C-alpha positions as CSV (number, residue, x, y, z in Angstrom):
1,M,-0.9,-11.1,-11.9
2,A,-1.4,-8.0,-9.8
3,G,-1.5,-8.4,-6.0
4,L,-4.3,-7.4,-3.6
5,E,-1.9,-4.8,-2.2
6,V,-1.8,-3.1,-5.6
7,A,-3.7,0.2,-5.4
8,R,-6.7,0.7,-7.5
9,E,-5.6,2.4,-10.7
10,D,-6.8,6.0,-11.1
11,F,-6.7,8.0,-14.3
12,G,-4.2,10.9,-14.3
13,V,-5.4,14.5,-14.7
14,N,-3.4,17.1,-16.6
15,V,-2.9,20.1,-14.4
16,D,-2.3,23.6,-15.8
17,D,1.4,24.2,-15.3
18,S,0.7,27.9,-14.8
19,T,-1.2,27.1,-11.6
20,T,1.5,26.7,-8.9
21,T,1.1,26.3,-5.2
22,G,2.8,29.6,-4.7
23,S,0.2,31.5,-6.8
24,L,-2.6,30.1,-4.5
25,L,-1.0,31.1,-1.2
26,P,-1.5,34.4,0.6
27,P,1.5,36.7,1.2
28,E,4.1,35.5,3.7
29,L,3.7,37.0,7.2
30,T,7.0,38.7,8.1
31,P,8.0,39.2,11.7
32,S,7.2,42.9,11.2
33,A,3.7,42.2,9.9
34,V,3.1,39.9,12.9
35,T,4.2,42.6,15.3
36,V,1.8,45.1,13.6
37,Y,-1.0,42.6,13.9
38,R,-0.3,42.1,17.6
39,R,-0.3,45.8,18.1
40,A,-3.6,46.2,16.3
41,L,-5.1,43.5,18.7
42,V,-4.0,45.7,21.7
43,D,-5.3,48.9,20.1
44,G,-8.4,47.3,18.7
45,E,-7.5,48.8,15.3
46,F,-4.6,49.5,13.0
47,R,-2.9,52.8,13.9
48,Y,0.2,54.1,12.1
49,D,1.6,55.9,15.2
50,S,1.2,53.0,17.6
51,A,2.5,50.4,15.0
52,A,5.6,52.7,14.4
53,K,6.4,52.8,18.1
54,A,6.1,49.0,18.4
55,T,8.2,48.2,15.3
56,G,10.4,51.2,14.6
57,L,9.4,51.0,10.9
58,E,9.0,53.9,8.5
59,H,5.6,54.8,7.1
60,D,6.1,53.0,3.8
61,E,7.2,49.8,5.5
62,L,4.1,50.0,7.8
63,T,1.9,50.4,4.8
64,E,3.5,47.3,3.3
65,C,2.8,45.4,6.5
66,R,-0.8,46.7,6.6
67,D,-1.4,45.6,3.0
68,T,0.0,42.1,3.8
69,L,-2.4,41.8,6.7
70,V,-5.3,42.9,4.6
71,A,-4.4,40.4,1.8
72,C,-4.3,37.7,4.5
73,R,-7.8,38.9,5.7
74,L,-6.3,39.6,9.1
75,L,-7.3,43.2,8.9
76,Q,-10.7,44.3,7.6
77,V,-12.6,47.6,7.2
78,S,-14.8,48.4,10.2
79,A,-18.5,48.3,9.6
80,E,-18.8,51.5,11.7
81,D,-16.0,53.5,10.0
82,S,-14.7,52.8,6.5
83,N,-11.5,54.5,7.4
84,V,-10.6,52.1,10.2
85,L,-9.1,48.7,9.9
86,I,-9.8,46.2,12.7
87,P,-8.0,42.9,13.4
88,V,-9.8,39.6,12.5
89,N,-9.7,36.2,14.2
90,P,-7.0,34.2,12.3
91,E,-9.3,31.2,12.1
92,L,-12.0,33.3,10.4
93,A,-9.4,34.8,8.1
94,A,-8.1,31.3,7.1
95,A,-11.7,30.1,6.4
96,R,-12.3,33.1,4.1
97,L,-9.1,32.5,2.2
98,A,-9.7,28.8,1.9
99,E,-13.3,29.1,0.7
100,P,-12.6,29.7,-3.0
101,L,-10.0,27.0,-3.0
102,E,-12.4,24.5,-1.4
103,S,-15.0,25.4,-4.0
104,T,-12.5,24.8,-6.8
105,I,-11.5,21.5,-5.3
106,R,-15.2,20.4,-5.2
107,T,-15.6,21.4,-8.8
108,Y,-12.6,19.4,-9.9
109,R,-13.7,16.4,-7.7
110,D,-17.2,16.5,-9.3
111,A,-15.7,16.7,-12.8
112,M,-13.4,13.8,-12.0
113,E,-16.3,11.6,-10.8
114,I,-18.4,12.5,-13.9
115,T,-15.4,11.8,-16.2
116,R,-14.8,8.4,-14.6
117,E,-18.5,7.5,-14.7
118,R,-18.8,8.4,-18.4
119,L,-15.7,6.5,-19.4
120,L,-16.0,3.5,-17.2
121,Q,-19.4,2.6,-18.6
122,L,-17.4,1.4,-21.6
123,M,-15.2,-1.0,-19.5
124,P,-17.4,-4.1,-20.1
125,A,-17.1,-3.5,-23.8
126,Y,-13.3,-3.1,-23.5
127,L,-13.0,-6.2,-21.4
128,G,-15.1,-8.1,-23.9
129,R,-12.6,-7.2,-26.6
130,T,-9.4,-8.0,-24.7
131,V,-10.5,-11.0,-22.6
132,S,-10.5,-14.2,-24.7
133,N,-13.6,-16.2,-24.9
134,P,-14.2,-18.5,-22.0
135,V,-12.6,-21.9,-22.7
136,E,-14.2,-25.2,-21.8
137,G,-13.9,-26.0,-18.1
138,G,-15.1,-22.6,-16.8
139,L,-11.8,-20.7,-17.5
140,E,-11.1,-17.3,-18.8
141,I,-7.7,-16.0,-19.8
142,V,-6.9,-12.3,-19.3
143,S,-3.6,-11.0,-20.8
144,E,-3.6,-7.3,-19.7
145,A,-2.5,-6.5,-16.2
146,A,-5.0,-3.6,-16.0
147,E,-7.9,-5.9,-16.8
148,V,-6.7,-8.4,-14.2
149,Q,-6.6,-5.6,-11.5
150,F,-10.1,-4.4,-12.5
151,L,-11.6,-7.9,-12.2
152,V,-9.8,-8.6,-8.9
153,N,-11.0,-5.3,-7.5
154,Q,-14.5,-6.1,-8.7
155,A,-14.4,-9.5,-7.0
156,L,-13.0,-8.0,-3.8
157,D,-15.8,-5.5,-3.7
158,T,-18.6,-8.1,-4.1
159,C,-17.0,-10.8,-1.9
160,S,-19.4,-11.5,1.0
161,K,-18.3,-14.8,2.6
162,E,-14.7,-15.8,2.3
163,M,-11.4,-14.6,0.8
164,L,-8.4,-16.9,0.4
165,I,-5.1,-15.3,-0.6
166,V,-1.6,-16.6,-1.4
167,Q,1.1,-14.0,-1.7
168,P,4.6,-15.5,-2.3
169,G,7.7,-13.3,-2.3
170,G,9.5,-11.2,0.3
171,F,9.4,-7.4,0.4
172,R,6.0,-5.8,-0.1
173,D,5.7,-2.2,-1.3
174,P,4.8,-0.1,1.8
175,A,2.8,2.5,-0.3
176,L,0.7,-0.2,-1.9
177,L,0.1,-1.8,1.5
178,Q,-1.1,1.5,2.9
179,T,-3.3,2.1,-0.1
180,A,-4.9,-1.3,0.0
181,L,-5.5,-1.4,3.7
182,P,-8.9,0.5,3.8
183,T,-10.4,-1.8,1.0
184,N,-9.1,-5.0,2.7
185,L,-10.4,-3.8,6.1
186,A,-13.8,-3.0,4.6
187,A,-14.0,-6.7,3.5
188,V,-13.2,-7.9,7.0
189,N,-15.7,-5.4,8.6
190,R,-18.6,-6.6,6.4
191,G,-18.1,-10.1,7.7
192,V,-15.8,-11.7,5.1
193,R,-13.6,-14.4,6.5
194,V,-10.1,-13.4,5.3
195,R,-7.2,-15.8,5.3
196,V,-3.8,-14.8,3.8
197,L,-0.6,-16.7,3.4
198,Y,2.8,-14.9,3.1
199,Q,6.3,-16.1,3.3
200,H,8.4,-16.0,6.5
201,T,10.7,-13.4,5.0
202,T,7.9,-10.7,5.2
203,R,8.1,-10.8,9.0
204,T,11.1,-8.5,9.3
205,Q,9.5,-5.7,7.3
206,L,8.2,-3.0,9.6
207,S,5.5,-1.7,7.2
208,M,4.3,-5.3,6.7
209,R,4.1,-5.9,10.4
210,S,2.0,-2.8,10.9
211,Y,-0.3,-3.8,8.0
212,V,-0.7,-7.3,9.4
213,S,-1.3,-6.0,13.0
214,T,-4.2,-3.8,11.8
215,M,-5.7,-6.6,9.7
216,V,-5.5,-9.2,12.4
217,E,-6.9,-6.8,15.0
218,A,-9.9,-6.4,12.6
219,G,-10.4,-10.1,12.4
220,A,-8.3,-11.4,9.5
221,Q,-6.2,-14.5,9.8
222,I,-2.6,-14.2,8.4
223,R,0.1,-16.9,8.4
224,T,3.5,-17.4,6.9
225,A,5.3,-20.4,5.4
226,D,8.9,-21.0,4.2
227,Q,7.8,-21.7,0.6
228,L,4.6,-21.0,-1.3
229,A,3.4,-21.8,-4.8
230,E,2.2,-19.1,-7.2
231,R,0.0,-16.1,-6.2
232,M,-3.6,-17.1,-5.9
233,F,-6.9,-15.3,-4.9
234,I,-10.1,-17.2,-4.2
235,F,-13.4,-15.3,-3.6
236,D,-16.4,-16.9,-1.9
237,R,-15.2,-20.3,-3.3
238,E,-16.8,-19.2,-6.6
239,V,-14.1,-17.5,-8.5
240,A,-10.3,-17.8,-8.4
241,F,-7.4,-15.9,-10.0
242,I,-4.1,-17.7,-10.8
243,P,-1.2,-16.4,-12.9
244,K,-1.3,-17.0,-16.6
245,R,2.2,-18.3,-17.4
246,S,3.9,-21.5,-18.3
247,N,7.3,-20.2,-17.4
248,P,8.7,-17.7,-14.9
249,H,9.6,-15.1,-17.7
250,Q,6.1,-15.0,-19.3
251,A,4.3,-11.7,-19.4
252,P,1.8,-11.0,-16.6
253,G,-1.8,-12.0,-16.9
254,A,-4.3,-14.3,-15.2
255,V,-6.5,-17.3,-15.6
256,I,-9.9,-16.8,-14.0
257,V,-11.4,-20.0,-12.7
258,R,-15.1,-20.6,-12.1
259,E,-15.5,-24.3,-12.6
260,P,-16.6,-25.7,-9.2
261,V,-14.4,-28.8,-9.2
262,L,-11.3,-26.8,-9.9
263,I,-12.3,-24.2,-7.3
264,S,-12.6,-27.0,-4.8
265,F,-9.2,-28.3,-5.7
266,L,-7.6,-24.9,-5.3
267,C,-9.3,-24.4,-1.9
268,T,-7.9,-27.8,-0.8
269,L,-4.5,-26.8,-1.9
270,F,-4.8,-23.6,0.1
271,D,-5.9,-25.5,3.2
272,Q,-2.8,-27.8,2.9
273,F,-0.5,-24.8,2.9
274,W,-2.5,-23.2,5.7
275,V,-2.3,-26.1,8.1
276,S,1.5,-26.2,7.9
277,A,1.9,-22.4,8.1
278,V,2.6,-20.4,11.2
279,P,0.5,-17.4,12.5
280,F,2.1,-14.1,11.7
281,I,3.2,-12.7,15.1
282,T,3.8,-8.9,15.0
283,E,5.3,-8.7,18.5
284,G,8.9,-9.5,19.2
285,P,11.7,-10.3,16.7
286,G,10.7,-10.7,13.1
287,Y,11.6,-14.3,12.7
288,Q,10.1,-15.3,16.1
289,G,9.0,-18.9,15.9
290,V,10.0,-19.5,12.3
291,S,13.8,-19.1,12.2
292,G,14.2,-22.9,12.5
293,D,11.8,-23.6,9.7
294,L,13.5,-21.1,7.5
295,R,17.0,-22.6,8.1
296,L,15.7,-26.1,7.5
297,A,14.1,-24.9,4.2
298,V,17.5,-23.5,3.1
299,L,19.1,-26.9,3.9
300,D,16.5,-28.8,2.0
301,L,16.8,-26.6,-1.1
302,L,20.6,-26.8,-1.0
303,A,20.5,-30.6,-0.7
304,Q,18.5,-30.6,-3.9
305,G,21.5,-29.0,-5.6
306,L,19.8,-25.6,-6.2
307,K,21.9,-22.5,-6.7
308,D,21.8,-19.6,-4.2
309,E,19.7,-17.5,-6.6
310,V,17.1,-20.2,-6.9
311,V,17.0,-20.8,-3.2
312,A,16.6,-17.1,-2.4
313,K,13.8,-16.8,-4.9
314,R,12.0,-19.8,-3.5
315,L,12.2,-18.4,0.0
316,G,11.4,-14.8,-0.9
317,M,14.6,-13.3,0.3
318,S,17.6,-11.5,-1.3
319,V,20.6,-13.5,-2.5
320,R,22.7,-11.7,0.1
321,T,20.5,-12.7,3.0
322,C,20.3,-16.3,1.6
323,R,24.1,-16.6,1.6
324,R,24.3,-15.2,5.1
325,H,21.9,-18.0,6.2
326,I,24.0,-20.6,4.4
327,A,27.2,-19.4,6.0
328,S,25.6,-19.5,9.4
329,I,24.3,-23.1,8.8
330,M,27.7,-24.3,7.7
331,Q,29.3,-22.8,10.8
332,E,26.8,-24.4,13.1
333,L,27.3,-27.8,11.4
334,G,31.1,-27.4,11.4
335,A,31.2,-27.9,7.6
336,E,33.8,-26.5,5.3
337,S,31.7,-27.0,2.1
338,R,28.1,-27.1,1.2
339,F,28.4,-30.7,0.2
340,E,29.7,-31.5,3.6
341,A,26.9,-29.5,5.2
342,G,24.4,-31.5,3.2
343,V,25.9,-34.8,4.3
344,K,26.0,-33.8,8.0
345,A,22.5,-32.5,7.8
346,A,21.3,-35.8,6.4
347,Q,23.2,-37.8,9.1
348,M,21.5,-35.7,11.7
349,G,18.1,-36.3,10.2
350,L,17.6,-32.6,9.5
351,L,16.5,-33.0,5.9
352,T,13.0,-33.9,4.8
353,S,12.4,-37.1,2.9
354,T,11.9,-35.2,-0.3
355,A,15.3,-33.6,-0.1
356,V,17.0,-36.9,0.8
357,D,15.3,-38.9,-2.0
358,S,16.2,-36.3,-4.6
């Protein structure tokens, strides 16, 4: 199921390959052309003799500089004498050159909006084809990732009271965070109470810390936990999105929940995770206040006999980082094997009852 940080999908536009950036640019201003322009500013007009003294260029070379300045709109014909070229304010010259480009951009933007408006009016019909019929219990199953993202975006735009989000995993795509930030901030600014849960391992990512800092400053509440269940979005306690899969390798999709009793259960589940989670602190070291929790979580999962790869996935970290934590824990406990580390941790009362009982 797509995450809230996933940018809204825009339709691609085929651009004529013959139109390159270079073909849209004015001629390059050479040092000689710049000197000629400066001389024209002193003289109040372009003069061959004066420009030649200032640059030491021949007549043909000065003509080339003059033509470059005219093409850049930095020289223009005087209103009083058509045989005289006078210097122009660079800001005015830039505005004159940019005007046709801005007009073209406006035309393309208008065409893009009209195209989207015409085609997206068919989206309800398409969703009606691809989304299975609602099953008993207020559930809908969506198999296509694009449809899931469309419906999540729609719910985000219309959310007015509360938004609860669970985002398991470690590293978040910086580009998607940056793209999603304005939309998520807009929800906070219109009075939506936003609470988000991430895993501890996101705390060391600089782009994530910047994103969280901006969101928290706006009024969102963000916490982290060592382990989280599947991704989940709940909007206004009326609609929820959970992954559609019965095994980890199943294709992406979502189950949309609208049944009030199920929604209440999911909200209660979120609150249980929320109470035990730790506020995301963006100042200081990344693992400030949570390093102990993270190491205990590693111990608990090892005590359950899980492999390094499974432990790393549960905690949202790389296998390499996970093994570094394990080596550090074994060194602190003075253990030469993982089994010995588990025994010593149990003797010291470091393991949770769940880990011990298993």
